[in-house]
N, C-alpha and C positions, 0 to 999 in steps of 0.2 A: 583472416580475411579483413577484420576491422583495422588491423595495423597496416595492411597493404593499402587499404582505401585512404587512411590518414596520410601515408607517404605519397600517394598519387596526388592528392590535393595540396600537399605541402610543395611538391614540385611545380604544380600548376601556378600557385600563388607566389612562388619564388621567381616567376618569369615576368613579373610586372603587374601593376594594378590595372592596366587597361585590358590585358589578356585575361587576367583573373576575374575582372568585373563582367566581361562578356560571358565567361563560363557560368558565373554566378547568376547573371540575368536569365540565361537559358534554363538553368536548373530551377530557379524560382518560378518562372512562367509555367514550366512543366508541372511543378508541384501544385500551383494554384489551379491549373486546368484539370489535373487529376482529382483534386478535392472537390472542385465545382462539379465536375462530371459525375463523381460518386454521389453527391448530394442530389443532383437533378434526376439521375437515373433511379436512385433509391426511392424518391417520392413519386416518380411517374410510373415506372415499370416494376419496381421491387415489391416483394411481399412484406407487408408490415401492418401494424395496427396501432392507432393512436391511443387505444385503451391501455397500452403499456405505460403511458405517462401517469396513470393513476396507480397508486399502491394499494394492495389489498390488506396490508398490515398497518396497524396503528403505530404512528411514529412517536417515539419518546426519546428524550435525551438521557444519556448516562455518561459517566466519566470515560468509559471505554469508547463510547460513541463520539465524545468530544475529541479524543485523541485521534480517532479515525478521520474526523472532519478536518482537524489540523493538518494531518498528513495529506489529505485530498487537496486542501487549499494550497499547500506547498507545491504540489504537482501543477496546479493551475498557475501559480505565480511563476514556476519554472518554465511553463509553456510560453508565457508572455515575456520571459526575462530578456529577450533580445531587442525589445522595443526601443531602448535607449542607445543601441550600439552604433547608430549612424554618427553619433557625436565623436566616436573614436577616430574617424578618418576625416575630421573637419579640415585639417591642413591640406588634404589631397582633393578637396571638392571645390569646384568653381562656384562663387557666390554662396558660401556656406550659410550666411545669415538668412537667406531666403530659402535655400534648398533643404537644409537640415530640419527646421521646424515643419515644413510641408511634408517631408518624408516621414517624420515621426507621427504626425497626425493622420496622414492618409493610410500609412501601413498599419497603424494600430487599429484604425476603423475597419479596414479590410479583414484583418485577422480576427477581430471581434465577431464580425458577421459570419465568416467562414467557420470559426470554432462553434458558434451558437448552433448553426444549421447542421454541422457535422455531428455534434453530440445529440441533437434532436433526431437525426437519422439513425444513430446507434440505438437509441431507446425506442424509436419507431419500429425497428425490425427485430430487436432482441428484447425479450422480457427482462425486467430489471434483475430478477433473481438469477438469471443466467450470465449476467455481466460480472458477478462477484469473482474476484481473483483471476480474471482473464487478462493476460498481458497484451494479446493480439486482438483487441476489440474490433479494429477495422476489418481484419480478415474474417472474424466471426460474423460481423454484421453483413459483410458482402456474401458470405456463404448462405446466411439466412434469407437474404433478399434475392439472390440470383442463382443459388445452387452451389454445390461443393467445389466445382472447378473454379468458380469465381473467388472462393476463399483463398486458394493458393495464389492465384494471379494478383489479386488486390494486395495480399501480404507482401509479395515481391515488389509491386509498384510502390507501396508505401515505404519499403526499405530504400528503394532508389530515390524516392522523394526526400528522404532524410539526408541524402547527400547535400542538398541545398543548405540545410542547417549546419552541417559539418563544415562545408565550404565557407559559409559566412563567418563562423567562429575562427577559422584559420586566417581569414582576412583581418578580422577585427582585433582578436586577442593580442597579437604581436605588437599592434600600435600602442597598447598600454605599456608594454615592456619598453618599447622604443622611447615613449615620452618620459617614463621614469628614468631611463638611462641618460637621456638628454639633460635632465635636471640634476643628475648626479646621485640619484637614489637607487641605482641598479648597476649591474655589470656593464662596462663600457661597450662590450661587443654587441649588445642589443641596440645600441644607438647608431651602429655603422650601416650606411645605406649602400647597396650594390651600385657600382659605378655605371653599369649598363641598364639594369632593370629598374633602378630607382626605388627599391623596396628594402625594408630592414630584414635582410636574409637571416642574420644571426638570431633575431627575435622570432622569426618564423620557424627556424629549426628548433629553437628552445620550446616553442609552443607544441610542436610535433612530438618532441621527446616527452614532455609532461603528459600529453594525451596518450601516448603508447604505454607509459608507466601506469596510468589510470586504468587502461583497458586490461592490463595484466593483474590489477589489484583486487578484483572481486567480480561478483555477478553484475549483470546489467542493472538490476533493481538496486543493489547496494551502491553502485556508482551513481545512479540517478538520485537516490536519497542523499548521499554525501554531497553531490554537486548542488542539489536543490537547497539543502540546508545552508551550505556555504554561501550561495548566491543570495539567500534570504537575510544574511547578516548585514551586508553592505548597503542595500537601499535604506535600511533603518538608520545606519550611521550617516549616510549622505544627507538624509532629511534632517537629522540632528544638526548637521553642518549648516543648514539654512538658518537656524536660530543663532548660531555663532556668527555667521556673516552679518545678520541683521543687527545683532547687539554691538558688533564692532564697527558698523557703518560701512562695510565693504560691499553690501548688496543693496541696490535701489530698484531692483526689478519688481514689477507689479505682480503680486501673487494673489489671485482671487481666493477668498476664503481663509487667508492667513489670520491667525495661526491655527484655526480649528481643523482645517483639512490636514495640515501637517501632523497635528497631535493625534488625530484619528488614524492616520497612516502608521505612525510610530507604534501606537498601542495595538493596532491590529497585527502589525508585523511581529511585534514581540510575542503576542498571544499565540500566533501560528508557530513561531520558533519553539516556544515552551511546550506546546502540545506535541510537536514533532519529536522533540527531545524525549518526552515521556513515552512516545510510541516506538521510536527507533533510537535508543540511547547510544548504541555502538557507533553507527555511522555519524550521528550528530556530534558525539564526543570527538571523533577523529577530525570532523570539520572544524570544530571550535579550536582544537589544538593546532590545526593547520593555519587558521587565521591568526592565532596568538603567536605562532612562530615567526610571523612577519614583523612583529613589534621590535624584537631585538635586532633583527636584520635591518630594519629601517633606521634605527638609531646608530647602528654600525656604519651604514653608508653615510648618514648625516655627519658623523664625527670625522669621517675620512673625505668628506666632500670638499672639492676645490672650487 
């Protein structure tokens, strides 16, 4: 089923960015409406208790607890990982200098508010001790708030809502391969644009193939940890790049809080990665090896670059 859905959205986004963006907009609006409706209904007509926000147990730190916190923070970072992706399609946006910063700030603010109230709703209707180890928290919360029938319905709706995220990554990911190929650091087929639909079809098919391989590679949680750890590596490297650009004089952008904000981000990111590695060493090791495998590939392309 997962592979079929990937193939369907691959076909949709191979038909052109205008058609694909219309589908994406519809899916995103439906997801926001679903989450907003769940929050409003949960706090107005749902069964819950704000006493769930207080813990009956004394909280204390331990090494095992720190590792769990690191894993939890990685999932939080993963949930927000798409905030920067609008930059990937800058060459296909009218007035990108104005539109992209506005889209980044507005969408991040909306997501922050929705995530905060959604998690507040979860804890409002479900005691914290019942949340442990539950993958379908939205379904459980809906069942507690509105009855057993609602649990099944909301779980299905949340699954459909995730189509919007899948669709977005199928739009954005191939643009990275396309840009790499254009500059000579990737296979040439990824830089070819379809004559009629004006999209990098080769890169989109490659993205689909990688996604299908990942689907077949492990459980949902294993894939999530692997992807979360992988995506946690590159923001840290990107922010390290800010220092390199500054020292070389290639960046003159105003950065409020420089260099303290950047140092804090790097240290926090590294700490999360170390804790996740200690908690889930297998998936983390595979993620590290995947990232390192790109180094010789990069230098191979660089050597053969024309």
